[in-house]
C-alpha positions as CSV (number, residue, x, y, z in Angstrom):
1,X,31.8,18.1,-9.2
2,X,33.8,18.6,-12.0
3,X,36.6,17.1,-9.8
4,X,34.5,13.5,-10.0
5,X,33.8,14.3,-13.4
6,X,37.8,14.5,-14.2
7,X,38.4,11.9,-11.7
8,X,35.8,9.3,-14.0
9,X,37.9,11.0,-17.2
10,X,41.0,9.3,-15.8
11,X,39.2,6.2,-15.2
12,X,37.7,5.3,-18.3
13,X,41.0,6.8,-20.0
14,X,42.8,3.3,-17.8
15,X,40.6,1.1,-19.1
16,X,41.2,2.5,-22.3
17,X,44.8,2.1,-22.0
18,X,44.5,-1.2,-20.6
19,X,42.6,-2.6,-23.2
20,X,44.9,-1.1,-26.0
21,X,47.6,-1.7,-24.6
22,X,47.9,-4.3,-22.0
23,X,45.6,-6.7,-24.6
24,X,47.2,-6.7,-27.6
25,X,45.6,-7.8,-30.9
26,X,48.4,-10.0,-31.8
27,X,50.8,-10.8,-28.9
28,X,54.4,-10.6,-29.1
29,X,54.9,-14.2,-28.8
30,X,53.3,-14.7,-31.9
31,X,55.1,-12.9,-33.8
32,X,58.6,-14.4,-35.4
33,X,61.4,-12.6,-34.3
34,X,64.5,-12.6,-36.7
35,X,66.9,-12.3,-33.4
36,X,66.6,-13.9,-30.3
37,X,65.8,-11.7,-26.7
38,X,66.7,-11.8,-23.6
39,X,65.1,-10.8,-20.3
40,X,66.9,-11.7,-18.1
41,X,68.8,-8.0,-16.9
42,X,66.6,-5.6,-15.5
43,X,67.3,-1.6,-15.9
44,X,69.1,0.0,-12.1
45,X,66.7,2.4,-12.5
46,X,63.4,0.4,-12.2
47,X,61.3,-2.4,-12.2
48,X,61.0,-3.3,-15.4
49,X,63.7,-5.6,-17.8
50,X,65.4,-4.4,-20.0
51,X,66.2,-6.4,-23.3
52,X,69.4,-7.5,-25.2
53,X,69.6,-8.5,-28.7
54,X,71.8,-11.4,-28.9
55,X,72.6,-13.9,-32.0
56,X,70.5,-17.5,-32.3
57,X,71.9,-20.1,-31.2
58,X,71.5,-23.8,-32.5
59,X,71.8,-27.1,-30.7
60,X,72.5,-29.0,-34.5
61,X,75.1,-31.5,-33.8
62,X,78.4,-30.4,-35.9
63,X,78.8,-32.4,-39.7
64,X,75.2,-32.8,-40.0
65,X,74.6,-32.8,-44.0
66,X,71.9,-31.0,-45.0
67,X,71.0,-32.6,-48.4
68,X,73.3,-34.8,-50.8
69,X,73.0,-33.9,-54.3
70,X,70.8,-36.3,-56.7
71,X,73.5,-38.4,-58.2
72,X,75.7,-39.5,-55.3
73,X,73.0,-41.3,-54.1
74,X,72.8,-45.1,-55.2
75,X,71.3,-47.6,-53.2
76,X,67.4,-47.8,-51.4
77,X,69.3,-48.2,-48.1
78,X,71.1,-45.3,-49.0
79,X,68.1,-43.3,-49.1
80,X,66.2,-44.9,-46.8
81,X,69.0,-43.6,-44.6
82,X,69.2,-40.0,-45.5
83,X,66.0,-40.3,-45.4
84,X,65.8,-40.9,-42.0
85,X,68.5,-38.1,-41.0
86,X,66.7,-35.7,-42.9
87,X,62.7,-36.9,-40.8
88,X,65.5,-37.1,-37.5
89,X,66.9,-33.0,-38.3
90,X,63.4,-32.0,-39.0
91,X,62.1,-33.3,-35.3
92,X,65.2,-31.6,-34.0
93,X,65.1,-28.0,-35.7
94,X,60.7,-28.3,-34.6
95,X,61.6,-29.3,-30.6
96,X,64.1,-26.2,-30.6
97,X,61.7,-24.1,-32.0
98,X,58.9,-25.1,-30.1
99,X,60.8,-24.8,-27.1
100,X,61.8,-20.9,-27.8
101,X,58.5,-21.1,-28.8
102,X,57.3,-22.1,-25.2
103,X,59.8,-19.5,-23.5
104,X,59.4,-16.2,-25.2
105,X,55.8,-16.9,-24.5
106,X,56.3,-17.2,-20.8
107,X,58.2,-14.3,-20.8
108,X,55.6,-12.3,-22.7
109,X,53.0,-13.2,-20.1
110,X,55.1,-12.6,-17.2
111,X,55.6,-9.5,-18.7
112,X,52.1,-8.8,-19.3
113,X,51.2,-10.0,-15.6
114,X,53.7,-7.2,-13.6
115,X,52.6,-4.8,-16.3
116,X,48.6,-5.6,-14.8
117,X,49.7,-5.8,-11.8
118,X,50.8,-2.5,-11.6
119,X,47.8,-1.1,-13.0
120,X,45.8,-2.7,-11.0
121,X,47.4,-0.8,-8.1
122,X,46.9,2.5,-9.9
123,X,43.3,1.2,-10.7
124,X,42.6,0.8,-7.0
125,X,44.6,4.2,-6.0
126,X,42.2,6.2,-8.5
127,X,39.1,4.5,-7.0
128,X,40.0,5.9,-3.6
129,X,40.5,8.8,-4.5
130,X,36.7,9.0,-6.2
131,X,35.4,8.3,-3.5
132,X,37.4,10.7,-0.9
133,X,36.1,13.2,-3.7
134,X,32.6,12.1,-3.9
135,X,32.6,11.9,0.2
136,X,34.2,16.1,-0.2
137,X,31.8,16.9,-2.6
138,X,28.7,15.4,-1.2
139,X,26.1,17.6,0.8
140,X,26.3,16.9,4.0
141,X,22.8,15.9,5.9
142,X,23.2,15.4,9.5
């Protein structure tokens, strides 16, 4: 009977692990990273991806002026053109940031899905072992 209690305790621990580790309170894709992370590489000994930190890249065109000094713009047309350039630059940055955010979220979800699959297999094995031990420990009625 103590074996059954041990297996039940193991199942409870596994469930606790799933709720505390696999389903984190604040997902990684919601955190703002300082560096870009790639997860394409896999470790030589396991199937979990390894991550490599690389410098963030930008797709901004060369020669884009971020802002001009207030005294350099005189005509309303120049002011309008500068406002248009700033808006286009802001929209381009926003598109790039959104694209990167979607990529990180997809990577995070993929990692979670693989972890859930591993835990489901482990849980299934533990349930089968529990059933086997129940059959062994239960009084035989013939």
